[in-house]
SEBAKE-701820 format. One line per field, with one value per residue (C-alpha): x, y, z; chain. Coordinates in steps of 0.25 Angstrom, whole numbers, plus 5000, padded with zeros to 4 digits. Each point is the difference from the previous one (the first is absolute). Layout:
px <- X,... $
py <- Y,... $
pz <- Z,... $
chain <- A,... $
***
This chain:
px <- 4527,4987,4991,4987,4995,4998,4990,4988,4988,4987,4987,4988,4984,4989,4994,4988,5007,5005,5008,4997,5000,4989,4995,4994,4992,4995,4987,4987,4989,4985,5002,5013,5006,5016,5004,5008,4995,5005,5003,4999,5012,4998,4996,4984,4995,4995,5011,4989,4996,5013,5011,5011,4995,4999,4986,5008,5009,4991,4990,5011,5007,4987,4998,5012,4999,4985,5001,4989,4997,5003,4988,4994,5007,4990,5007,4986,4994,5008,5014,5009,5009,5012,5002,5008,5006,4991,4986,5007,5003,4984,4994,5010,4997,4985,5003,5010,4994,5011,5011,5004,5003,5006,5010,5013,5015,5008,5009,4986,4997,5011,4994,4990,5004,5004,4989,4991,4998,5000,5000,4995,5011,4995,5015,5001,5009,5010,4999,4995,4995,4991,4988,5004,4996,4997,4996,5006,4997,5009,5002,5012,5014,5014,5009,5016,5005,5006,5013,5002,4990,5010,5001,4988,4987,4990,4987,5007,5001,4994,4995,5012,5008,4996,5000,4991,5005,4987,4985,4996,4989,4988,4998,4985,5003,5014,5004,4993,5009,5000,5006,5010,4988,5005,5002,5007,5011,5000,5014,5002,5008,5014,4997,4985,4988,4994,4988,5003,5011,5004,5000,5004,4990,5005,4992,5002,5004,5010,4994,5000,4995,5001,4988,4999,4993,4994,4984,4998,4989,5003,4990,5002,4993,4996,5000,4986,4998,4989,5000,4999,5014,5014,5007,5012 $
py <- 4758,4996,5009,5005,5006,4985,4998,5005,5006,4997,5007,4990,5004,4995,4994,5009,5013,5011,5013,5009,5013,4997,4984,4992,4984,4990,5000,4992,5003,4996,4991,4993,5009,5002,5017,5011,5010,5012,4997,5013,5003,5014,5000,4999,5012,4990,5004,4998,4988,4993,5011,4987,4996,4986,4998,5009,4989,4989,5005,5001,4987,4992,5006,4997,4985,4998,5005,5010,5015,5005,5009,4986,4997,5005,5001,4992,5011,5002,4998,5006,5012,4995,4984,4992,4989,4989,5008,5004,4985,4997,5010,4996,4986,5003,5010,4989,4986,4989,5008,4998,5014,5000,5006,4995,5005,5008,4988,4995,5013,4997,4985,5006,5007,4989,4991,5013,5005,5014,5005,5013,5005,5009,5010,5005,5011,5008,5014,5012,5005,4986,4994,4989,4991,4996,4989,4998,4992,4989,4999,4994,4996,5004,4988,4998,4986,4994,4999,5005,4997,4998,4990,4995,4995,5009,4995,4991,5013,4992,5006,4993,5009,5011,5007,5008,5014,5012,4998,5012,5006,5012,5006,5009,5013,5001,5008,4989,4993,5002,4991,4992,4990,5005,5013,4993,4986,4993,4995,4986,4995,4994,4987,4999,5008,5000,5003,5012,5012,5009,5000,5011,5007,5009,5007,5001,5016,4996,5001,4990,4995,4990,4989,4995,4988,4994,4993,4994,4994,4988,4997,4987,4994,4985,4986,4998,4984,4992,5001,5015,5005,5003,5012,5004 $
pz <- 5875,4996,4992,5005,4989,4994,5009,4995,5006,4997,5004,5000,5000,5005,4984,4995,5004,4989,5000,4989,5005,5008,5007,4994,5003,4993,5004,4996,4996,5000,4988,5003,4992,5006,4999,5004,5010,5005,5018,5007,5008,5006,5014,5004,5009,5011,5011,5011,4995,4996,5005,4998,4987,5003,4994,4985,4999,5003,4989,4990,5002,5000,4989,4992,5006,4996,4987,5004,4997,5012,5005,5000,5014,5007,5015,5011,5010,5017,4994,5010,4996,5002,5000,5002,4991,5007,4995,4987,4997,5003,4988,4992,5002,4996,4990,4993,5001,4995,5005,5014,5009,5013,5007,5000,5002,4990,4992,4997,4990,4991,4999,4998,4988,4994,4998,4996,5013,5007,5011,5011,5009,5012,5003,5014,4996,5008,4992,5003,4988,4999,5009,5008,4992,4987,4990,4988,4990,4994,4984,4998,5004,4998,4995,4998,4993,5012,4989,4985,4989,4989,4994,5005,4987,4998,5004,5014,5012,5012,5013,5004,4993,5005,5015,5006,5004,5002,4999,4990,5009,5000,5011,5000,5001,4993,4986,4991,4991,4983,4991,5012,5006,5015,5010,5010,5003,5011,5002,5007,5007,4994,5007,4997,5003,5015,5005,5009,4996,5001,4985,4991,4992,4985,4993,4985,5004,5008,5013,5011,5013,5009,5005,5013,4996,4989,5002,4983,4994,4993,4988,4989,4993,5004,4993,4995,4998,4994,4987,5000,4995,5009,5002,5010 $
chain <- A,A,A,A,A,A,A,A,A,A,A,A,A,A,A,A,A,A,A,A,A,A,A,A,A,A,A,A,A,A,A,A,A,A,A,A,A,A,A,A,A,A,A,A,A,A,A,A,A,A,A,A,A,A,A,A,A,A,A,A,A,A,A,A,A,A,A,A,A,A,A,A,A,A,A,A,A,A,A,A,A,A,A,A,A,A,A,A,A,A,A,A,A,A,A,A,A,A,A,A,A,A,A,A,A,A,A,A,A,A,A,A,A,A,A,A,A,A,A,A,A,A,A,A,A,A,A,A,A,A,A,A,A,A,A,A,A,A,A,A,A,A,A,A,A,A,A,A,A,A,A,A,A,A,A,A,A,A,A,A,A,A,A,A,A,A,A,A,A,A,A,A,A,A,A,A,A,A,A,A,A,A,A,A,A,A,A,A,A,A,A,A,A,A,A,A,A,A,A,A,A,A,A,A,A,A,A,A,A,A,A,A,A,A,A,A,A,A,A,A,A,A,A,A,A,A,A,A,A,A,A,A $
***
């Protein structure tokens, strides 16, 4: 019988985040110096303008990826209060030159995070205590070692050794985490994440609900050419 405990679990977060009582992220100032800045995670009082938290999630996600002050991520006028994934991707693309923002399947979310990106999820929830639609910011992924790591040399752990188990998310309007870095997990199907659910969403307090279908906006760095340097 295999020892399940030997298969270690890891939580891997997007770069530039730190959780120490409050949330902090790496922001670049006018002089080019990078420093740790506070990232407010309370829900803004904008129920009519942003009832599902789409722009709340987008603003914070873009600020972290761009290393810009979060207040500088100004929303263009005339935005819909309840955008779909395509409309979200269009605004994020304007905010993040050098990044690819596009609607995609949930499966691509794990690949984006493995390459320094992030994602936003539109949750179509089935729960009496929550709105029918919620947006969530994907801040990390939970992965499990495919086999025991005993005897593996330090520094030799590779993506091929790991299998994604869940997306670590911060849904809009939920109780904010302190040092855990996420408030809920989207469990991925055993045979690989699918575009359509139902997926099980489990909060840190043990409450859970089923999502009847996930729409995702995935953000990935684009390969730069012509002597500008490359990054993935």
